[in-house]
C-alpha positions in Angstrom: 94.5 227.0 130.9 96.0 223.6 130.1 99.5 225.0 130.3 99.0 227.2 133.3 96.9 225.0 135.4 96.5 221.4 134.0 94.6 220.2 137.0 92.0 222.8 136.7 91.9 222.4 132.9 91.1 218.7 133.4 88.4 219.5 135.8 86.9 222.0 133.4 87.0 219.5 130.6 85.4 216.8 132.7 82.6 219.2 133.6 82.1 220.2 130.0 81.9 216.6 128.9 79.4 215.9 131.7 77.3 218.9 130.7 77.4 217.8 127.1 76.2 214.3 127.9 73.4 215.7 130.1 72.3 218.0 127.3 72.4 215.1 124.7 70.0 213.1 127.0 67.7 216.1 127.3 67.3 216.6 123.5 63.7 216.5 122.2 62.6 212.9 121.7 60.7 213.7 118.5 63.9 214.0 116.6 65.3 216.8 114.5 61.8 218.1 113.5 61.2 219.1 117.1 64.6 220.8 117.7 64.9 224.5 117.4 67.6 226.2 115.4 69.3 227.8 118.4 69.6 224.4 120.2 71.1 222.9 117.0 73.4 225.8 116.5 74.8 225.8 120.0 74.9 222.0 120.0 77.1 222.1 116.9 79.4 224.7 118.4 79.8 223.0 121.8 80.3 219.6 120.1 83.0 221.1 117.9 84.8 222.7 120.9 84.9 219.3 122.7 86.0 217.6 119.5 88.9 220.1 119.1 90.0 219.5 122.7 89.6 215.7 122.9 89.8 214.5 119.4 86.9 212.2 120.1 84.9 211.5 116.9 81.6 211.2 118.7 81.7 215.0 119.2 82.4 215.6 115.5 79.6 213.2 114.5 77.1 215.0 116.7 78.2 218.4 115.4 77.6 217.2 111.9 74.1 216.0 112.9 73.4 219.4 114.4 74.7 221.1 111.3 72.2 219.1 109.2 69.4 220.3 111.4 70.6 223.9 111.0 70.6 223.5 107.2 67.1 222.0 107.3 65.9 225.2 109.0 67.0 227.4 106.1 64.5 228.8 103.6 65.9 227.8 100.2 63.1 228.8 97.8 61.6 232.1 96.8 58.3 231.9 98.6 55.4 233.8 97.1 57.8 235.4 94.6 59.8 237.2 97.3 63.1 238.5 96.1 64.9 237.1 99.2 65.7 233.7 100.5 68.3 232.0 102.7 66.9 233.3 106.0 66.3 230.8 108.8 63.2 229.3 110.4 63.0 228.4 114.1 62.8 224.7 113.2 62.9 222.3 110.3 59.1 222.3 110.0 59.6 225.9 108.8 56.5 227.2 110.5 58.0 230.3 112.0 60.8 232.6 110.9 63.7 233.6 113.2 63.2 237.2 114.2 65.8 237.8 116.9 69.2 239.2 117.5 70.4 235.6 117.6 70.0 235.1 113.8 73.8 234.9 113.4 74.2 231.7 115.5 73.3 229.3 112.7 75.9 230.9 110.5 78.4 230.7 113.3 77.7 227.0 113.7 78.1 226.3 110.0 81.2 228.4 109.7 82.8 226.5 112.6 81.9 223.2 110.9 83.6 224.4 107.7 86.7 225.4 109.7 86.9 222.4 111.9 86.0 219.6 109.4 87.3 220.9 106.0 87.5 217.4 104.5 84.0 216.3 105.5 81.5 215.4 102.7 79.0 217.9 104.0 81.5 220.8 103.8 80.1 222.2 100.5 76.6 222.1 101.9 77.6 224.0 105.1 79.4 226.5 102.9 76.5 226.8 100.5 74.1 227.5 103.3 76.2 230.3 104.5 76.6 231.8 101.0 72.9 231.5 100.4 72.2 233.4 103.6 74.8 236.0 102.8 74.0 236.7 99.2 70.3 236.1 99.0 69.3 237.3 102.4 71.8 239.7 104.1 72.9 241.5 101.0 69.5 241.7 99.4 67.6 242.9 102.5 70.3 245.5 103.2 69.4 247.2 99.9 65.9 247.9 101.3 67.3 250.4 103.8 69.5 252.2 101.3 71.5 254.5 101.7 72.2 253.2 105.3 72.2 249.4 104.4 71.0 248.4 107.9 69.7 244.9 108.4 66.1 244.4 109.4 65.2 242.1 112.3 64.1 239.4 109.9 61.5 238.6 107.3 58.0 238.9 108.8 54.8 237.3 107.7 51.4 238.7 108.4 49.8 235.2 108.4 52.5 233.9 110.8 51.7 236.7 113.3 47.9 236.1 112.9 48.3 232.4 113.4 50.1 233.0 116.7 47.2 235.0 118.0 44.6 232.5 116.9 41.1 233.3 118.2 42.4 235.3 121.2 42.0 239.0 121.1 45.1 240.9 119.9 46.8 243.1 122.3 48.3 246.5 121.6 51.8 245.0 121.0 50.4 242.7 118.3 48.6 245.6 116.6 51.9 247.6 116.6 53.8 244.7 115.1 51.2 244.3 112.4 51.4 248.0 111.7 55.2 247.8 111.4 54.9 244.9 109.0 52.4 246.7 106.8 54.5 249.8 106.8 57.7 247.9 106.0 59.0 247.1 102.6 56.7 244.5 101.1 58.4 241.4 99.8 55.1 239.8 98.8 51.4 240.2 99.7 52.0 238.4 103.0 
């Protein structure tokens, strides 16, 4: 757009920077522990786009901060002896696992960080997070659906589902989800 219509490109850039500034002011005040992984992932990507266009280091610095939040959301241990790890939680508190079709956004954010800032001191950490997700989550869980090697919609925990319902009566959907979890390939007792 910059070559074909520089005036419109400048207006778009100004709007993008204003939107970014507005979003930064609206971030959770509790810090990174209150930020969800999707917010951090898209925050990193949008910051990197602005950094590439403007060269302003404030965007790169914020992208790095978002990248650290994304990494803090990753499960890095083998919980309860499960043979998989490297999946993502919805926040750094790690109190709920990502179970959506958006699971690839954290990997996209970290990959963009690696490509855009190849000399940054955190590069190996971003790369390692992506490799852990690939080798110890994606490749391992795909084996459970052999011979088709389809990826499941995440790791599910019975206790996590039960904690969401609390003392309220479960509805039919929750019962179906529990049934699916119990009929799935068990990775641990939970």
